[in-house]
C-alpha positions as CSV (number, residue, x, y, z in Angstrom):
1,M,0.0,0.0,0.0
2,I,1.4,3.4,-1.0
3,P,1.8,5.8,2.0
4,K,-0.5,8.8,1.9
5,R,2.4,11.4,1.7
6,L,3.9,9.5,-1.2
7,L,0.6,9.2,-3.0
8,A,-0.1,12.9,-2.6
9,C,3.3,13.7,-4.0
10,L,2.8,11.4,-7.0
11,L,-0.6,13.0,-7.7
12,V,0.9,16.5,-7.6
13,C,3.8,15.6,-9.8
14,A,1.6,13.9,-12.3
15,G,-0.7,16.9,-12.4
16,A,2.3,19.2,-13.0
17,A,3.6,17.0,-15.8
18,S,0.2,17.0,-17.5
19,A,-0.1,20.8,-17.2
20,A,3.2,21.3,-19.0
21,P,2.7,23.3,-22.1
22,A,3.1,21.4,-25.4
23,L,6.1,22.4,-27.6
24,V,5.5,22.6,-31.3
25,T,8.6,21.9,-33.4
26,L,9.0,24.8,-36.0
27,H,12.3,23.7,-37.8
28,D,15.3,21.6,-37.1
29,F,18.4,22.9,-38.8
30,R,20.2,19.6,-38.4
31,V,18.0,18.3,-41.3
32,F,17.9,19.7,-44.8
33,T,14.5,19.6,-46.4
34,P,14.4,20.9,-50.0
35,P,11.3,22.9,-50.8
36,V,8.8,21.6,-53.4
37,E,9.6,23.0,-56.8
38,V,7.1,25.2,-58.6
39,G,6.3,24.0,-62.2
40,A,7.8,25.9,-65.1
41,A,4.4,27.0,-66.6
42,T,3.3,28.4,-63.2
43,Q,6.6,30.1,-62.8
44,A,6.4,31.8,-66.2
45,K,2.8,33.0,-65.6
46,L,3.6,34.4,-62.1
47,L,6.7,36.1,-63.2
48,R,4.7,37.9,-65.9
49,I,2.0,39.0,-63.4
50,V,4.6,40.1,-60.7
51,R,6.8,42.0,-63.3
52,A,3.8,43.8,-64.6
53,R,2.3,44.6,-61.2
54,L,5.5,45.8,-59.6
55,N,7.0,47.3,-62.8
56,L,10.1,45.1,-62.6
57,P,12.6,44.5,-65.5
58,V,12.5,41.2,-67.4
59,C,15.5,39.1,-66.5
60,E,16.6,35.6,-67.7
61,R,17.3,34.5,-64.2
62,G,13.8,35.0,-62.8
63,E,12.5,32.3,-60.6
64,V,9.5,31.4,-58.4
65,R,11.1,29.2,-55.8
66,Q,8.2,28.3,-53.5
67,E,4.4,28.2,-53.2
68,L,2.7,28.2,-49.8
69,T,-1.0,28.2,-49.0
70,G,-2.4,29.5,-45.7
71,R,-3.7,32.7,-44.1
72,F,-1.0,35.2,-43.9
73,T,-2.1,38.9,-43.8
74,R,-5.8,38.3,-43.0
75,N,-8.2,35.5,-42.1
76,T,-8.9,34.3,-45.7
77,P,-7.3,31.6,-47.9
78,Q,-4.2,33.0,-49.6
79,T,-1.2,31.8,-51.6
80,A,2.3,33.1,-51.1
81,Y,5.0,32.8,-53.7
82,L,8.8,33.4,-53.1
83,V,9.9,35.3,-56.2
84,Y,13.3,36.2,-57.5
85,N,13.4,38.6,-60.5
86,C,17.1,39.4,-61.2
87,G,20.4,38.6,-59.8
88,A,22.1,35.5,-58.3
89,V,20.0,33.4,-55.9
90,A,23.1,31.8,-54.5
91,A,24.1,32.6,-50.9
92,D,26.4,35.5,-51.9
93,M,27.3,37.9,-49.2
94,M,27.4,40.8,-51.8
95,R,24.1,40.0,-53.5
96,K,21.3,42.6,-53.8
97,E,18.5,40.1,-54.6
98,F,16.8,38.5,-51.5
99,G,13.5,37.6,-53.0
100,R,10.0,38.9,-52.7
101,L,7.1,37.2,-51.0
102,V,4.1,37.9,-53.2
103,I,0.6,37.2,-51.7
104,F,-2.4,36.3,-53.9
105,E,-6.1,35.7,-53.1
106,K,-8.3,33.8,-55.6
107,G,-5.6,34.3,-58.2
108,Q,-5.4,38.1,-57.7
109,Y,-2.4,40.0,-56.4
110,V,-2.8,41.4,-52.9
111,T,0.5,42.6,-51.6
112,H,4.2,41.7,-51.4
113,F,7.2,41.9,-49.1
114,T,10.8,42.4,-50.0
115,R,14.2,41.1,-48.7
116,I,12.7,37.8,-47.5
117,G,15.7,35.4,-47.8
118,D,16.2,32.1,-49.6
119,T,13.6,29.8,-48.1
120,V,10.2,30.3,-46.4
121,R,8.7,27.6,-44.2
122,L,4.9,27.5,-43.3
123,L,4.3,27.6,-39.5
124,P,1.1,27.1,-37.6
125,D,-0.6,29.9,-35.8
126,L,1.6,30.6,-32.9
127,N,0.0,33.7,-31.2
128,G,-3.7,32.8,-31.5
129,D,-4.7,35.5,-34.1
130,G,-5.9,32.9,-36.6
131,L,-3.1,33.5,-39.1
132,H,-0.1,31.4,-40.0
133,E,3.3,32.5,-39.0
134,L,6.3,32.0,-41.4
135,L,10.0,31.1,-41.0
136,F,12.3,33.2,-43.1
137,I,15.7,31.6,-43.7
138,T,18.6,33.4,-45.3
139,A,21.7,31.5,-46.4
140,I,25.2,33.1,-46.3
141,G,28.2,31.5,-47.9
142,P,30.2,29.4,-48.3
143,H,32.6,32.3,-47.4
144,M,36.1,31.6,-46.1
145,G,35.0,28.0,-45.5
146,E,32.0,29.0,-43.5
147,F,28.3,28.5,-44.3
148,L,25.6,30.2,-42.3
149,E,21.8,30.2,-42.1
150,D,20.0,33.0,-40.2
151,A,16.2,32.5,-39.3
152,S,13.3,34.7,-38.3
153,V,9.8,33.7,-37.2
154,I,7.6,36.2,-38.9
155,S,4.0,37.4,-38.6
156,L,2.4,39.2,-41.6
157,A,-0.9,40.1,-39.8
158,G,-2.5,43.2,-41.2
159,G,0.1,43.3,-44.0
160,R,2.9,44.3,-41.7
161,V,6.1,42.4,-41.2
162,R,6.7,41.7,-37.5
163,S,9.5,39.5,-36.2
164,L,8.6,37.2,-33.2
165,L,12.0,35.6,-33.0
166,D,15.4,36.2,-34.7
167,V,18.1,33.5,-34.6
168,D,21.5,34.3,-36.0
169,D,23.6,31.4,-37.1
170,A,20.7,28.9,-36.8
171,L,23.1,26.8,-38.8
172,N,26.9,27.3,-38.7
173,D,29.0,24.9,-40.7
174,T,32.8,25.7,-40.7
175,C,33.9,22.3,-42.1
176,S,35.2,23.7,-45.4
177,S,37.6,26.0,-43.5
178,G,40.0,23.3,-42.7
179,G,40.5,24.7,-39.3
180,L,41.3,22.4,-36.3
181,D,38.1,23.6,-34.6
182,A,35.9,23.1,-37.6
183,R,32.4,21.8,-36.7
184,Q,28.7,21.9,-37.4
185,V,26.3,23.7,-35.1
186,A,22.6,23.6,-35.6
187,W,19.6,24.7,-33.6
188,R,16.1,23.1,-33.3
189,L,13.3,25.7,-32.9
190,R,10.2,24.9,-30.9
191,A,7.4,27.1,-29.5
192,E,4.7,27.1,-26.8
193,V,1.7,28.5,-28.5
194,G,0.1,31.6,-26.8
195,K,-0.7,35.2,-27.2
196,R,3.0,35.9,-26.7
197,P,4.7,32.6,-27.6
198,V,7.7,31.3,-25.7
199,F,10.4,29.7,-27.9
200,T,12.7,26.9,-26.9
201,L,16.0,26.8,-28.8
202,D,17.9,23.5,-28.7
203,R,21.6,23.6,-29.6
204,Y,23.3,20.6,-31.3
205,E,26.9,20.1,-32.4
206,A,28.6,17.7,-34.7
207,A,32.1,17.0,-36.0
208,C,32.7,17.3,-39.8
209,G,31.5,14.5,-42.0
210,D,28.2,13.4,-43.4
211,E,27.9,10.6,-40.9
212,A,29.0,12.5,-37.8
213,P,26.1,12.5,-35.3
214,F,24.7,15.7,-33.8
215,R,24.9,15.7,-30.0
216,Y,22.7,17.8,-27.8
217,Q,24.4,20.7,-26.0
218,F,21.8,22.8,-24.2
219,S,18.6,24.6,-24.5
220,R,17.4,28.2,-23.9
221,R,13.9,29.8,-23.7
222,V,13.1,33.1,-25.4
223,L,10.0,35.1,-25.0
224,A,8.6,36.3,-28.4
225,N,9.3,39.9,-29.5
226,Q,6.5,42.3,-28.9
């Protein structure tokens, strides 16, 4: 028979565990997941629309890199496209082209946002406003043997860009540098959903090499920007 004091402790501990907020995984930079490609016909059509609507020059290197569906600026179905018009899309530190996120509703242009980055990931509604958040990822390098990815969790509610979280060096790979301390560092981003989300950032580190395992280092919690 379990003593009363021990039973009470078990009940309290079990209640505390069940009340712990759930963490939603937003992105894990240990894993590379290529975005789904947009078909050539769709790219050509969208480039014509975007260039005409935004009065952009025609360039041979235009590209529509991603298509996302959700509710971004307001609570109605929308489609977002990550569009590059001119310039290199490689992770060049001196580049001027960072892409535009162009929003459509029912096939009609609504608005656009500039200097987005290289990749956009669809996130769930993190702050309870009924809209999807997005993860903007910007790649830098390789430069001097170092490759970086910076990340931001973004709200586009009301047509305004608002950063909830910024993570510099979400991925930091120095393996091409040849240095004695070369390594790979990657963060996993998780969140507690709420009016002001709380993010948990888990740091992992690995030696160089495709088969080198990432090992957990530590975690830190960050309250969302206001």
